[in-house]
C-alpha positions as CSV (number, residue, x, y, z in Angstrom):
1,M,-45.8,137.0,231.5
2,S,-45.3,140.6,232.7
3,K,-43.2,143.0,230.6
4,T,-43.1,145.5,233.4
5,F,-42.4,143.5,236.5
6,T,-39.9,140.6,237.2
7,S,-40.7,139.4,240.8
8,L,-42.8,136.5,241.8
9,F,-45.5,139.2,242.4
10,A,-45.3,140.4,238.8
11,E,-48.6,139.0,237.5
12,R,-50.4,140.2,240.6
13,L,-49.0,143.6,240.4
14,E,-50.1,143.8,236.7
15,D,-53.7,142.7,237.6
16,F,-53.8,145.1,240.6
17,L,-52.8,147.9,238.3
18,T,-55.3,147.0,235.7
19,Q,-58.1,146.8,238.2
20,K,-57.2,150.4,239.6
21,R,-57.2,151.8,236.2
22,A,-60.5,150.2,235.5
23,L,-61.9,152.0,238.5
24,G,-60.9,155.3,237.1
25,Y,-57.4,155.8,238.6
26,S,-54.9,156.9,235.9
27,F,-51.7,155.7,237.5
28,S,-49.6,157.3,234.9
29,N,-46.8,157.2,237.4
30,I,-46.2,153.4,238.6
31,S,-43.0,154.1,240.4
32,Q,-44.2,152.6,243.6
33,F,-45.3,149.4,241.7
34,K,-41.8,149.2,240.2
35,M,-40.0,150.0,243.6
36,F,-42.0,147.2,245.3
37,D,-41.1,144.8,242.5
38,R,-37.4,145.6,242.8
39,M,-37.6,145.1,246.6
40,C,-39.1,141.7,246.1
41,V,-36.4,140.8,243.7
42,S,-33.4,141.9,245.8
43,Q,-34.7,141.0,249.3
44,F,-37.4,138.4,249.0
45,P,-36.7,136.6,245.7
46,E,-38.4,133.2,246.8
47,E,-41.4,134.8,248.6
48,T,-44.8,134.5,247.2
49,E,-46.9,135.7,250.1
50,L,-47.1,139.3,251.3
51,T,-45.7,138.9,254.8
52,A,-45.4,141.3,257.8
53,Q,-41.6,141.3,257.2
54,M,-42.0,142.5,253.6
55,C,-44.4,145.2,254.8
56,S,-42.0,146.4,257.4
57,T,-39.2,146.5,255.0
58,W,-41.3,148.5,252.6
59,A,-42.0,151.0,255.5
60,T,-38.4,151.3,256.5
61,R,-36.6,154.6,256.1
62,R,-34.3,154.7,253.1
63,G,-31.3,157.1,253.3
64,N,-32.3,160.5,254.5
65,E,-36.0,160.1,253.8
66,S,-38.5,162.1,255.9
67,P,-41.3,160.5,257.6
68,K,-43.6,162.3,255.2
69,T,-41.9,160.5,252.2
70,I,-42.2,157.2,253.9
71,N,-46.0,157.8,254.5
72,T,-46.6,158.2,250.8
73,R,-45.6,154.6,250.3
74,L,-47.9,153.1,253.0
75,P,-51.3,153.3,251.2
76,F,-49.9,151.3,248.3
77,I,-48.8,148.4,250.4
78,R,-52.2,148.4,252.4
79,E,-54.2,148.5,249.2
80,F,-52.1,145.8,247.6
81,A,-52.6,143.6,250.6
82,K,-56.4,144.1,250.6
83,Y,-56.5,143.3,246.7
84,L,-54.6,140.0,247.5
85,I,-57.1,139.1,250.3
86,R,-60.1,139.8,248.0
87,N,-58.6,137.3,245.5
88,G,-58.5,134.6,248.3
89,E,-54.8,134.9,249.2
90,K,-53.2,135.3,252.5
91,A,-51.5,138.7,253.1
92,H,-50.5,141.0,256.0
93,V,-52.2,144.4,256.0
94,Y,-49.8,147.0,257.3
95,P,-51.4,148.8,260.3
96,T,-53.2,152.1,259.6
97,G,-51.9,155.4,260.8
98,T,-48.8,157.2,259.7
99,I,-45.1,157.2,260.8
100,K,-44.6,160.2,263.1
101,G,-41.9,162.6,262.2
102,G,-40.1,165.3,264.1
103,Q,-41.0,169.0,264.5
104,R,-43.4,170.1,261.8
105,Y,-42.1,172.4,259.3
106,I,-43.4,176.0,259.4
107,P,-44.0,177.3,256.1
108,H,-42.6,180.7,255.2
109,I,-45.3,183.2,254.3
110,Y,-43.7,185.6,251.8
111,S,-44.5,189.3,252.4
112,Y,-45.7,191.3,249.6
113,D,-42.4,193.1,249.3
114,E,-40.5,189.7,249.1
115,L,-42.9,188.5,246.3
116,V,-42.3,191.8,244.2
117,A,-38.5,191.3,244.7
118,L,-38.7,187.8,243.5
119,W,-40.8,188.8,240.5
120,K,-38.3,191.6,239.5
121,S,-35.3,189.3,240.1
122,A,-37.0,186.6,237.9
123,E,-36.9,189.1,235.1
124,T,-33.0,188.8,235.1
125,V,-33.0,185.1,234.6
126,A,-31.2,184.4,231.3
127,S,-32.0,181.7,228.7
128,T,-29.7,178.6,228.3
129,K,-29.0,176.1,225.7
130,Y,-31.4,173.6,227.4
131,Y,-33.9,176.2,228.4
132,P,-34.1,178.7,225.7
133,A,-37.3,180.2,227.0
134,A,-36.2,180.5,230.6
135,H,-36.3,184.3,230.5
136,I,-40.0,184.3,230.0
137,I,-40.9,181.1,231.8
138,V,-39.5,181.9,235.3
139,P,-41.2,185.4,235.8
140,T,-44.6,184.0,234.4
141,L,-44.6,180.9,236.4
142,L,-43.7,182.6,239.6
143,R,-46.6,184.9,239.2
144,L,-49.0,182.1,238.2
145,L,-48.1,180.1,241.4
146,Y,-48.8,183.0,243.7
147,C,-51.9,184.3,241.9
148,C,-53.6,181.0,241.6
149,G,-52.2,178.9,244.3
150,I,-51.7,175.8,242.1
151,R,-49.1,173.2,243.1
152,P,-45.8,173.6,241.0
153,S,-46.2,170.0,239.8
154,E,-49.6,170.9,238.4
155,A,-48.2,173.9,236.4
156,F,-45.5,171.7,234.7
157,K,-48.2,169.2,233.7
158,L,-50.4,171.8,232.0
159,S,-50.7,170.9,228.3
160,M,-51.7,173.4,225.7
161,Q,-55.2,171.7,225.6
162,D,-55.5,172.3,229.3
163,V,-55.1,176.1,228.9
164,N,-57.8,178.4,227.3
165,L,-56.6,181.9,227.3
166,Q,-59.8,183.2,225.7
167,S,-61.9,182.3,228.5
168,G,-59.1,182.2,231.2
169,K,-59.8,178.5,232.1
170,L,-57.1,176.2,233.4
171,F,-57.9,172.4,233.5
172,I,-55.9,170.8,236.3
173,A,-55.9,167.1,235.4
174,E,-55.2,164.0,237.6
175,S,-53.9,166.1,240.5
176,K,-53.4,164.9,244.0
177,G,-55.9,162.2,244.8
178,N,-56.5,161.6,241.1
179,R,-59.0,164.7,241.1
180,D,-59.6,167.0,238.3
181,R,-60.6,170.6,238.7
182,I,-61.0,173.9,236.8
183,I,-59.6,177.2,238.0
184,M,-60.2,180.6,236.2
185,L,-57.6,183.3,235.4
186,C,-58.6,187.0,235.3
187,G,-57.3,190.4,235.3
188,E,-53.6,191.1,235.3
189,I,-52.4,187.4,235.5
190,L,-54.5,186.5,232.5
191,D,-52.9,189.3,230.5
192,I,-49.4,188.1,231.6
193,C,-50.2,184.6,230.5
194,R,-51.4,185.8,227.1
195,I,-48.3,187.8,226.4
196,Y,-46.3,184.8,227.6
197,D,-48.1,182.4,225.2
198,E,-47.5,184.8,222.4
199,E,-43.8,184.8,223.1
200,M,-43.6,181.1,223.7
201,S,-45.3,180.4,220.3
202,I,-42.5,182.2,218.6
203,I,-39.8,180.0,220.2
204,F,-41.7,176.7,220.2
205,P,-44.5,176.7,217.6
206,N,-47.1,174.0,218.2
207,R,-45.6,173.1,221.6
208,T,-47.2,170.4,223.8
209,F,-46.8,171.9,227.2
210,F,-47.7,175.4,228.4
211,F,-44.4,175.7,230.2
212,A,-42.0,174.0,227.8
213,R,-38.4,173.4,227.5
214,S,-38.8,172.0,223.9
215,V,-41.7,171.4,221.5
216,S,-42.5,168.1,223.1
217,E,-41.1,168.4,226.6
218,S,-42.3,170.1,229.9
219,C,-40.0,172.1,232.1
220,N,-38.3,170.1,234.8
221,Y,-39.4,170.6,238.4
222,G,-35.8,170.2,239.7
223,W,-34.5,172.8,237.3
224,F,-37.1,175.3,238.4
225,K,-36.4,174.6,242.2
226,Y,-32.7,175.3,241.4
227,I,-33.4,178.6,239.7
228,F,-35.8,179.6,242.4
229,K,-33.2,178.9,245.1
230,G,-30.7,181.0,243.3
231,L,-33.2,183.9,243.3
232,L,-33.8,183.5,247.1
233,D,-30.0,183.4,247.8
234,K,-29.5,186.6,245.7
235,L,-32.2,188.3,247.7
236,Q,-31.1,186.8,251.0
237,I,-34.7,185.6,251.8
238,E,-34.7,183.2,254.7
239,N,-37.4,181.2,256.6
240,H,-37.8,180.7,260.3
241,Y,-34.9,178.1,260.3
242,G,-32.3,180.6,258.7
243,S,-32.6,178.6,255.2
244,P,-34.1,179.4,251.9
245,P,-37.8,178.9,252.0
246,R,-39.5,176.1,249.9
247,L,-41.0,176.8,246.4
248,Y,-44.2,175.0,247.8
249,D,-44.4,177.9,250.4
250,I,-45.8,180.2,247.7
251,R,-49.0,178.0,247.8
252,H,-49.3,178.5,251.6
253,T,-48.8,182.2,250.9
254,F,-51.5,182.3,248.4
255,A,-54.1,180.8,250.8
256,T,-53.0,182.8,253.8
257,H,-53.0,186.1,251.8
258,R,-56.6,185.3,250.5
259,L,-57.8,184.8,253.9
260,Y,-56.3,188.1,255.1
261,R,-58.1,189.9,252.3
262,W,-61.4,188.3,253.1
263,L,-60.9,189.4,256.7
264,K,-60.3,192.9,255.6
265,E,-63.3,192.9,253.4
266,D,-65.4,191.5,256.4
267,K,-66.3,188.3,254.6
268,D,-67.7,185.3,256.5
269,I,-64.7,183.0,256.6
270,H,-66.7,179.8,257.4
271,T,-68.7,180.6,254.2
272,M,-65.7,181.4,252.0
273,M,-63.4,178.5,253.1
274,P,-65.3,175.8,251.1
275,Y,-64.7,177.8,247.9
276,L,-61.0,178.2,248.6
277,S,-60.8,174.4,249.4
278,A,-62.4,173.6,246.0
279,Y,-60.1,176.1,244.2
280,M,-57.1,174.5,245.7
281,G,-58.1,171.0,245.0
282,H,-58.7,169.8,248.5
283,A,-61.0,167.0,249.4
284,K,-61.9,168.5,252.9
285,V,-62.0,172.1,254.2
286,S,-59.7,170.9,257.1
287,E,-56.9,170.4,254.5
288,T,-57.2,174.0,253.5
289,Y,-57.0,175.3,257.0
290,Y,-53.5,173.7,257.2
291,Y,-52.4,176.3,254.8
292,I,-53.5,179.3,256.8
293,H,-50.9,181.0,259.0
294,L,-51.1,184.1,261.2
295,V,-47.9,186.1,260.7
296,P,-47.4,188.7,263.3
297,G,-47.1,192.3,261.6
298,M,-48.2,191.1,258.2
299,H,-51.4,189.8,259.5
300,E,-52.6,192.8,261.3
301,E,-51.5,195.0,258.3
302,M,-53.4,193.0,255.6
303,S,-56.4,192.0,257.6
304,N,-57.1,194.7,260.2
305,F,-57.6,191.6,262.5
306,R,-56.9,191.3,266.3
307,Y,-55.3,188.0,267.5
308,E,-57.6,187.8,270.6
309,S,-60.5,186.9,268.4
310,A,-58.7,184.1,266.4
311,E,-59.9,181.2,268.4
312,D,-63.4,181.5,267.1
313,I,-62.4,181.5,263.5
314,F,-59.6,179.0,263.1
315,P,-60.3,175.3,264.1
316,K,-57.6,172.9,265.1
317,V,-56.1,171.2,262.1
318,V,-53.9,168.2,261.5
319,D,-51.0,168.0,259.3
320,S,-51.6,167.7,255.6
321,D,-49.4,165.7,253.2
322,E,-49.5,168.6,250.8
């Protein structure tokens, strides 16, 4: 009997999870398994077959969910159905494709002046009872996100074993798509991280996480987004929609600024993009092109590039799920 799931699909969910892990997938976060189990208990308590109605209910919008959030659930229900079919059961496979949303969000590409202002403002963040190291975490983390282009979630998962400040190596484990990768720090950002680590070691000796709120706990993503929004409000930085930009837009800024610099250095973009793609943890170069944005004014200044030649450099791209 399953200790984790309670629906009539409990044992099959356990077996499906075990099989996936045996294939090399970590699945440290099984929230979708639990969510599906709860849906079965509350809405289909007597159902033992994965039906079209169940799949449609699984794909139905909940509250103010965006289409992007709904689409993250669809691969699970398709894979579970295929697993059941392989085991000789009858199951409905939800159609491939994604749920279409409204207008695509246009990421805000921070200017260099905005980044410098954010870094200076971050120096004023005060420590609290629950985040005694906030005054050194916030300015260091903001700089790391821009200099390395890593996902915020990847930064919070960094354990002390993942960070080698002697060589400058960061091991990004089990990121999007369950892919691991290594990125290297150098120059000023490496020096910043070394100073940060020395100060953190005084506050939290033998801590587990690089960005820690205690000896054994990592910083909370929600907390950092709240602090970041406060900095944006203070500096009155707004995006195209007149709202505070996303924290994730720093990753878009990293990719865009890197391409601007390569253009200014007369690098062959088609040769360089696969390196950037691997560095950012993308499975395909097309995913990386999604992060590149031509910002009038900033683009010409940073790259010495003329817009009329852009068609030969940038291919058409499809939306990424970031």
